[in-house]
N, C-alpha and C positions, 0 to 999 in steps of 0.2 A: 278601461271603461270606468263607469261611475262606481262609487263605493258601495259595499254591501248594504249599508243602512239605507242609502238612497234607493237602491234596487228594491229592497223589501218594502219601502214606503210606497213605491209605485205599483206594487202588486194589488193594492187595495183599490177597488172600484174600477179596474181596467176590464173593459169588455171588448172593445175593438179600437183600432186606430182611428183617430178623429178624421172625419171626411173633409176634403177641401170644399170651398164654396162660399165662405164668408167674404164679403167685399173688402174688409180691412181686418188687420190683426192689431189689437191694442196691447202695448207693452207698458205696464205700469210699475211704479217703484214701491218702496216700503209703505208709502201712504196709499192705501187701497183705493182712495177716491181720486187720486191724482192721475191725470192723463199725461204720460210722458212722450209717447211716440206711437205713430200708427204706420203700418206698412200696407199699401194697397196691393191688390192682386198683381198689378203690373210690377211693382217693386219686388214682390216675392219672386216673380218669374225672372226678373233681371238678376236678383241675388243668386238664384240657382244657376242661371246661365253663366254668370261670371265665375262662380265656384267650379263648375264643370270644365270651363275653358282652361282655367288655371290647372286643374287636375291633369288634363291631357298632357301638359308640358312638364309640370313639376311634381305631380303626385307620386307617392310610393307604390310601386307595382311589383316588387320582387321580394316581398316578405314571405317567409315559408308558408304561412297560412293562406296567402293569396294564390298559391299554386294548388290547383285542384281544390277549390274552395267548397267542399261539401258542407252540409249543415253541421256535421259532427266536428270537423276541423275548425270551422268558424266558431262554434260553441266553446270548444276547449281554449282556443286562442283568446276569445273575449273574456272568459273567466280569468285566465292567467294575466291578462292586461289590466284588470281592475287594480288601480293604485300601484301599478308596476310598470317600469320603463320597458320599451320595446327591446332595447339591447339586452336587458336582463332576461326577458322572456324567451328570446329566440332559442338558446340552447336547451332550456327546459321543454319547450314545445317540441323540438326535434326529438329529444329523448323519449318524451311521452308518446309521440306518434309511432316511434319505433317499437315501443313496448305494447301499446294499445292502439292498434290500427283502426278499430271500429268500436261502436258502443258496446257490443257483446263482450269484447275482450276486456274492456274497462269494468263492466258489470261483474264479470267472473273473477276479477282480481280481488285479493284481500285488501282491506283498508291499510294494513301495514305496508304492503307493496306500493300502494298509491301514494301514501304520505312519505314514503322513503324517496320517491322520485320528486316529491314536492319540497323536500328539505332545502332550506335556503331561500325559497321563493316568498315565504311569509304569508300572513293571513290564511292560516291553515284551514279555517272553516270553509274556504273556497274548495280545497281539495276534498274535504269530507262531503260537502254538498254535491260536488261533481260526481263522486263515486255513488252516492245515494241516488242522485237523479238518473244515472246510467242504469241502475238496477230497476228503477221505476219505468224507464223507457222500455226496457226489455220486457218487464212484467205487463205493462199496460198499453204499449204502443208498438208491439211486434219488433222491437229493436231499432226503430227509426224515430228520430226526433219528429214530433208533431208539427205540421206546417201551419199552425194557427196560433194567434196571440194568447187566447184564453188558456189553451192547453200548456203552452210553454211557460207562462208565468205561474202555473201551479207546481212546476218542478222546483226542487230546492236550489237556491242560489241564482235563479233566473228571474230578473225583474223586467220591467217594461223596456228599458233601453237595450239590455242584452237580448231580449226577445226580438226587438226591432232589428238588431244587427244580424241575428240568425235568419230572420225572415228575408231581409234585403240582400245580405251578402251570400247567404247559403241557399235560399230558395228562389231568389230573384223576384220577390214581391216588393210592393211599395209600402214601406213602413219607416217612420221617423225614428231617430235615436237621440239620446240626450246624455252622453257621457261627459266627463269633466272637460274635455277639450271643446266639445260643442257648446257647453254652457258658457265657457269663457269667450268664445267667438261671438255668441249671440248677446251676452251681457254687454260686451264692449260695443258691438255694432249699434245697439239700441240704448246704451246707457241704462240698463235695467238695474235699478237700485235694490238693495237688500241682499242678504246672504242667500245664495242659490239653494242651500239646504233647507230653508224655510218653506213650508208647504205652499203658501200663497205664491211665493216667487217661483218655485219650481213648477207650479201649475201653469203660470203664465209663460214660462220658458217652453213648456210642452206645447202650448198653443202656438208659440212662435216657430218652433222647429217643425211642427206639423204643417204650418202655412208655407214655409219656404222649401220644404222637401218636395221635389217633383215626382209626378206619377211615373214618368219614364226615367231610366238611368238612375234609379234610386241607389243602387249599390255603389256606383261611382261617386254619386253625390255624398253619401254617408261616409265613404272612405276619404273623400276630399275634405270634408268638414273635420274629421279626426286628424288628418294630415296638417290642415291649416293650424289647428290648435297646438299640435305637437311640434311643428317646425317653425312657424312664423308667429302666431299669436300666443306666445309662451307666457308663463306667469310673470317673470321678472324682467325680461328683456325682449319685449315684442318687436319684431322687425316690421314695423308699420310701413316703412318706405317700400317694402317688397310685397306687401299684402295686396291681393287683387281687389279687396273690399275697402281700401283705405279712403277712397273719395267720398264714400257715404257713411263711413264709420264715425258715430258720434263721439266715442271715447277718444279717437285720434284727434277729432276737431277740438276737443276740450283741452288738448295738450298734456293730459295726464292719463294715458291709456291704462296704466297699471292700477288706477283707482278702482277699476272694475275687473272682475266681479268683486263685490264687497266681501271682506273677510268675515269668517265666523266670529261672533261675539266671544271675546276671550274669557275663559274661566281658569282659575288656578288648577293646575293638574296635580292631583295628589301623588304621593310616593308611597308605595307599599314595600314592605321588607320581607325577605324570606331567607332561610338558610338552606343550602343544598348539601347533602351528605355525599361526598365523593369517596365511597367505600371501595377499597381495593384489597383483594385478598392476596395470599402469598404466592399464587401462581400468575398474578398480574391481571386477573379478571376484575371487571368493574360492575357494580350493582346498578341496574336500571329498572325503573318501574313505568308501567304504562299509565298515562294520565286518564282520568275519567273521559268518557266519550264526548261530553259537552263541557263548555267552559274554557278556561285558559288552557291553550295548547291541547285541546281535546283530542284524545286518541294517539297523541305522540308519546314517545319514550323520553323519560327525564330522570334526573337524579331524585331520590327521595327528598321531600321538602318539609321544613319544620319552622315553627314560629320562634323557637328559642333554642339555645345551645343545650340546655339540660335535656329537653325532649329528644334532640338529635343524638346525644351521647347515650341516653338510655336505650334508644332504638338500636344503636350500634352494638350495644352489649348483647342484644338478642341474636346478632348475626355471627359474632365470634369474639375472640379475646384480643385485647389491645392494651397498651400501656399509655400513660399520659404523654410520653414522648412520641407516640405514634400519631398524635393529633396535630394537624397543621392547618391554621386558618389562613386562607389566601386573601388577597386584596378584593375589595368589593367590585362587583360587575354591575353596571347600569344598563337596563334595557327599557326602551320606550315603547309604550302601546298608545293607541289613539286616545284613551281616556285617563291613563295613569302611567307613571314610571315605576319600574320594578327594580329594587336594589337587592342584588343577590350577594349573599356572603357564602362563598364556597368553603367547606370544611373537609379536608382530606384526612381520612383515617386508614391506616394500614392495619389489616386484620389478620389474625391467625385463625384458620377454620379447620375444624375436624371434618371427617367424612360425613358425619351426620349434619353438620352445619351447612354443608354444600347442597343438601337436598332442600329445595324450596318450592312451595306451591306456586303455580303459574300466576295466581292472582296477586302474589306478593312481589313478583318481579323476576328477574333472571340475571345471572352472572354472565357478562359479555366479555369475550376475548376475541377481538377482530371485528367481523362483520356485524353491523347493527341489526337488531331484530325488526326495525321499522324506521319511520321518520322521527326526527327530533328537531326541536326548535333551535334557531341559530345560536343563542347564548349557550345552550347545552352542548351543541356541537363544538363550539370554541373551547369550552371547558374540557370536553373529552379529548380534543386534540392536544391541549396543554398537558392534561394528565398523562396521555400516552407519551408525550415528549419527555416528561420527567422520568419515565421508566426506561428510556433508551440509554 
């Protein structure tokens, strides 16, 4: 589904799903005074009918979350699918449902357990918000997801589009959605100019998706729109010749369908640097620390991080004894985030610990030998695997 930023932006000013009734829907481009295209009520009905007919023959109907689609299962799948491929999500979803069959089980779990299951899926704020929302659902809604838009968008991590998916796919209500796939289909169909992340453009896309979403069969229609975007109207190689909407699609008529949706205006992505201490003691245990609950990798377990080598080595002396020959600097590891790149310099230090050294306050971290205490970010997990391999 849509990104967390887009979801959060849509929480503001949302009181109810827009009602049908306007005779036309205007779709405008980056120039707010320019009229680009209008869809009449008849065109909106024909759009929905065409999409539903296509779905009956070609739509995906056997995904794990489509079987017994309770509001809870729909919610978990929608959060996992944000910025993540279906094939990646499937095994994570199945493991998650085996461990947490209902909201109460998720709410009762520790954050470490939840993030451990999330390890490798990325965008860990989703996992933290899912856990926090489950606790609020138990606390404020008797353990059941609320069946209305206002209540849903007040929960952490649920924006207007995710709420629309829960309402339509989970509760059988009529509610529009606007995830990345739907944005792409609509931007191309009507040649909507401007980056969809811009408030004005996104607002107009919401007007459009509300207009074309039918009152009946909304769940099938919403699933069909997501399927169209994921399987035919893809980012780089749209299969326009097989698309049921190709006769009216303005982007296809232009001959350059991939021009839409417009890309986000480019900014130079900064690079941040950090050093990670891979401290290993004489019995093969590795030091990990829990990250602060908010911010980068919030709540996950990681190696201690430092801005410079002197600070790292000074800290290492407080853990145990080592010689200069016990220090080994590994090759840099690059990890990309949405707004910046992180350049990690791993520094492995083999330590000699006394019995007193091994005693550590929980807030400082813990020595790990084998099973991890909770979730960890992908680059940390890769470094752990490499470190373990060097000990074999």
